[in-house]
N, C-alpha and C positions, 0 to 999 in steps of 0.2 A: 489815803489822806480821801480819795472818791469814795469809798467804799463809806467814812463814815457818816458823808453827806447821801447816802443812797437811797436809804430809810424816812428822809426828808427831802426827797425829792419827788419818792413814787409816793406820800401821802398830799405832797401839792399838785400832782400827776393827779390823783382821784380826787378832788376840794374840784378841780378846775372842770372835770369831767361828769363828776356830777351835777356841776352848777350848769354846765352847759345839755348834758345828754338826759338825764337822770327823768325819770319817771318811776309815781307810783306802782308797785305791785300791783298787778290785774288778780288775782286769786289763782282758783284752781282749774285747772283747763281740762281736767280729764273728760267735764261732758260736755267739750264744746269740738264742734265740728270746722274741720279747716281745710280750703278747696289748692291752695296755691304752698306748698310749702317748701323750706329750705334751708335745706341741710349746714354746713359748714365748718368741712375737716380739710385743711387747706396749709397743716402742717405737712414734712417731707416725708416721714418714715411710712415706708409701705408698709409694716408691720399693724402698726396704729393703723391705719390705712382699711385694711381689710377685718381687722376686727371690730371696726362698725359698720362692719357688711349687716349683721344678726339687728341691729338697731334700722338700717335701712328696711332691712325685710316686715319687721317688725309694723313699720308706717304704715308701707303697703298695706299688710291685712289690718287694718286699724283703721287705712283711711284709703280705702281701693280705689274710690273717683278723683284720687286727689290727683296732682300737677305734684310730684314731688322731682326737684332740683338738687340738685351738688356740688358745691364745690370744692375743685376739690386742684391739688398746687402741680405744676406739668410734670411734677416726677408722679406723681401718680395716679393722672389726668389719665391717660394710657391704660396703666388697668382696671379702670374703673368707664370707660366710654360707655362700654355694653351693657353694663349691669342691667338686668333685666327690672329690680325692684325701684328706678328710677328713670323718668323721662327724658334728662340730660344732662349731663356732666358740664360748667362753666370750666375753663381753665385758667384759675387765676394766679397771673406771673406777675409778681409785688415785684423786679426787676425793673418790667414797663413799664412804674409808676416812678420809681427814683432816680431811671437814670434820666438824660436826653435835660435834667432843668426846667426850662416852662414849659415845654411838649411834654412832658411825664407826665405835668403836675394838670395840662388838661385833659390829656387821656385820663386821668383818674376821676377830673370833675364827670366826663362823655360815659365810664364806669358807671358809675354811681347812681348816677340820670336812667343808665338801661337798665340797670339792678330796681331801682325804684318803680321804675314804668313797671315790671314785672305784676306790681299787685301784691306781695307775698301775704300771708294773713299768719304765718306760723314759721317766726327761724327758729335754726337750734346749732347752740354748737358743743356736741362734743367735746371736752376734757378731761381726757383719763392720766396721764402723767403729766403734763402741762398746761399750762395757759396763755392760751396766745392774744394778746391786744388788738390784734391787727384783723381774727377771729372778730373777737366781739364786737371789735367796733364797727364790723364792717356788718352782721347780723342787729346794728344801731343805724344804722346809714341804709340798710336795705328798708324802712318805712314799714318796715312787719307789725300787726299791732299787737303778735304775743309774739314773746323772744322770750324763748330759756335758754342758758347755760350757769357757767358755776358764779359762785357767789367767792366762796372759797376753795383750797384743794389739800385736805393732810392738813390743813391749817393753815394756808398760804391764804393769804386776803390777797380777792384777785381786785386788782386796782381796776378795772373798765366792769365790776361789776350792774354800777348803773344801767350802762347798756342794756340793760334787761328788766321786764318787770314780771317774770317769774327764776329768780335769782336758787339755786338750787344751792343747798348744802355736802359738800363732795370729801367725805372723808372713810379712808379705808385702813388707816393706822389698829384698827385694833380687828379689820377682815383682811390682810397682808397678801393673802393666796386668794383673794375675790377677781380672777380672772377676766380676763381685759373685755371680753366681750360683753359681762354684766357691768362690769362697771361706764357704760358705753350707756347702758341703759340706764344703770345710775341716774344721770347727768338729767336724761329726757323722764323721770319720777312725777312732773307733771299731770304728765298724758297719759299715766295709769293701763302703759303698756305692758304686755304679757310677753315670755318669752319662750317658746314651747320650741324652739330649732336655734343652733348658736352655732352651727356650723357656715366657717369660713364660705365666700360664694365668688366667683369672677367666670362671668359670664360671656362665650365664645363667639362670634359672628358665626355665619350660614358659609365664609368662607374656608376661619377657621376650623370649622369643624370639619368640613369635606378633608381641610390635607391632614384633620383627626385621624379619620376613619382611612386615607389610605395609609397610611403613618402600623395603622393597624392593622392593615389588611399585609401587609410585610411582615410587622411581627408575627403575623401567622403560617406565613408563612413559611417561613423560616422557623419556625417551633421555639422560638427561646424566650425566656423572660426579660423586661426589661428593666436594667439597673438605672437611675440616674445617681450621680452622685456632685456634690457641691461642696469644696472642699473649704469656702470663698468664707468671709463673713466681713462686714467694715469695722466690729472692734475686733482687734488682737488678740484677745485673750477670749474671745467665742469663735476661735479657730482650733479642732483640733488639727493634734499632730498630720501633717500630709505626708508623712511615713507610713503614722499606722491606716489614714484614709487609704492608700495605697494597698497598703497586708490586704483590706478586708477585699480591694478588688480583685486581688491574682486568686482569693483566697474562696471568694463567689464568683469567677469566672470560673474553673478550674474545675472545685467541686460540685457544683449547681447547673453549671453552662449558660450562662446568663451572659447578657449580649449589657456591653458597659458602655453609658454615657458618661457625660462629665461636663457638667456646667461653665462656662469661662466667664466671669461676668468683669465690667470697666475696672472694678478695685482687683481683681482677683490675679493678679499675675504673680504674686513670688510662692500663693501657696501650690497652684494651679503647675506650677515650674518644676515646681518642686514635689509634686508628689508624681507630675509625668516622670520622674527620674527612676522612677520605682515603680512604676509600674510594666509588669511582664507580662501582657495578655492584650489581645485587640481590644484598641476602643475607639470612637468618638464622641469628636468635642461640640460641643454647642459654646460655640463663641463667636461675639461682635452681632448677636442676634440683638431685635428687638424687645423689650422680655413678654410681648405680645404670641412673641414665633416660639420663646421659651419655656412657654405656658402647654402649644402645642404642644408642643415632647416632654413635658412634663405625666398630660392628660392620658398621656396611651403608655405610664411606668408603668411595672406593676411594685416597684418600690423607690421612695424617694431618701439617700441616705445623705442627710444635709446636716453644715451649722445649724446657731439661733441667729439667724438674719431673714432676710428678705422674700426667698427662691422658698424657705421651710412657710413663708404661710400661701403664695402662692403656687404653692405645690397642691396644698392643704387645698385649696378654693379650687384648683381645678378638679376634686378627687382623686389623685393620687395619692397610695397610702403614704406616709413618713413617719419615719425614724432621727426624732430630732435629737440632737447632741447640743446639750448643755454644760453653758460652765458658770458664770458671778450669775449670770437672769436666773428669776426662777422659773421654772414650768411649769409651775401651778398658777402662776398668771399667763403667760404665752404659748404655752403648747399645744399648736391644734389638738380640737374637738373631738371626739370621733370616735369607736370601736378598731375603726383599720388602721390609726393612729396611734405609735409608739417614742415614747423620748429616753433618755438613759442621765443622767445627770454625775459628772465627777465627785469627790466628796470634795467637802469642803468649798462645792464651789467651782473651782478648779475642773479646767474641762481635760486638761493634761494626764486626771488621773483616771478618766478611760479607758481599759483596756482594750487590744483590738481583739482577744476572745469575745467578748461580755457581747461589742456590737457587732460582729459577726453569728454571733449565734442567733443575737436579738433577729438579725438581720433573718439567718435563713428561717426562724417563726415564722418566722413573719410572712417570706415567698413560700411556704410552706402552707400558711394558714389561707394566701392568693388562691387558691388552689393548681 
C-alpha cells in the first residue's frame, strides 16, 4: 500500500525542494577558477570512496592552489584522512544529528553554520551507484556559489537535483562496463577535467611509512615474499569458498616458500575460521587492527589475493599487486586499474565456479613477475 504512494511522495518532496532551494543553472564552469572546493562523498562504501580518488587528484592538478576539503562518513574518514590531494577531511556522522532530539538539531545547525563560514565557491557531489539526498542537501546548504551533482542517474530522477546549479545527466546504461573511477569524472563533466591517472591511492603518514619500512627490512632478512589473503566479504555471494582459499595457501607456501598473512575483518569470522581449519602451513593473522594498520601490512605484500570487497581497493591504493576474485559484481567496473593487478571471475557471475588451480596458477604467475 505504502509503495503505491512512494512516487507521489517523492514528487511532492521534489516540488517542495525546488520551491525552497531551487536556483537557475549557472552555465558552464570549465573556464572558471575556484579557490575553495568542497567534495561531498559521505556514502559508506569503502570501494566507492577510493574510486573517487582519481577525481580528487585531477581537481588538485587543475586547481593546484585551491583549498580542497573532502566530506566523508566515519567508515571512510580514516582511509582518506591523510590523502595528499586534499587539505582536510570532514568527518560527517549523520547519527550525531539524528539522535538526542533537540540537541541533535542544534548540533546540525551549528555544523551548517560552520560549513557556510568556509565560503566554498565550488561543491561537487560524485554519484555513481546511487544518489544521496543528504549529500545533495549539504551541497546546497554549504552556500557554494557553484554546485555540481546528478540531475538523474541511469534514468532515475534525482528529487534533490534542485540543490545544484550545474546538474549533470548521468547515464551508463549504454556503457555498463565504464569503470567507477571514470564515472566519478563524468559527474564533474562541467569542469572539463582530464583523466591521465586512474590509480587508487591511500596516503600513509610518516609513522606508517616508518612501520612499513621496518616490515620490508624483516621481509628482506627472511628472504621470503609475503602473500596476504582476505577470504571475507560483506556480501556472501562475493565470498570464494574458504576451503579453496586454504588450498591456495597450502600450495603457495609449500611450492613457493612464501610467508602467509591472513586478513580478518570485523565481519569475517565465519569465512576466516573455516579457512583456518584447512590451512596446514604456518601463518600470521592481521586481526582486530584499524584499517590504516591493515593498510601498512598490505603495502609491503608481494601479492594480495582477495574477494571483491573493501580490502581489494585498499590493497591497490597502497600499491600492492592484487589478484581479485569476482562473482556477481562486474570487474570491468570495479577491478583495480593497473598492469600489476589481475582479476578472475566465475562463470555466469558465480564465484564458486573459480577453481583452485586457476587461482593458484595466476598467483604463481604474478609472484614470478614481481621478481
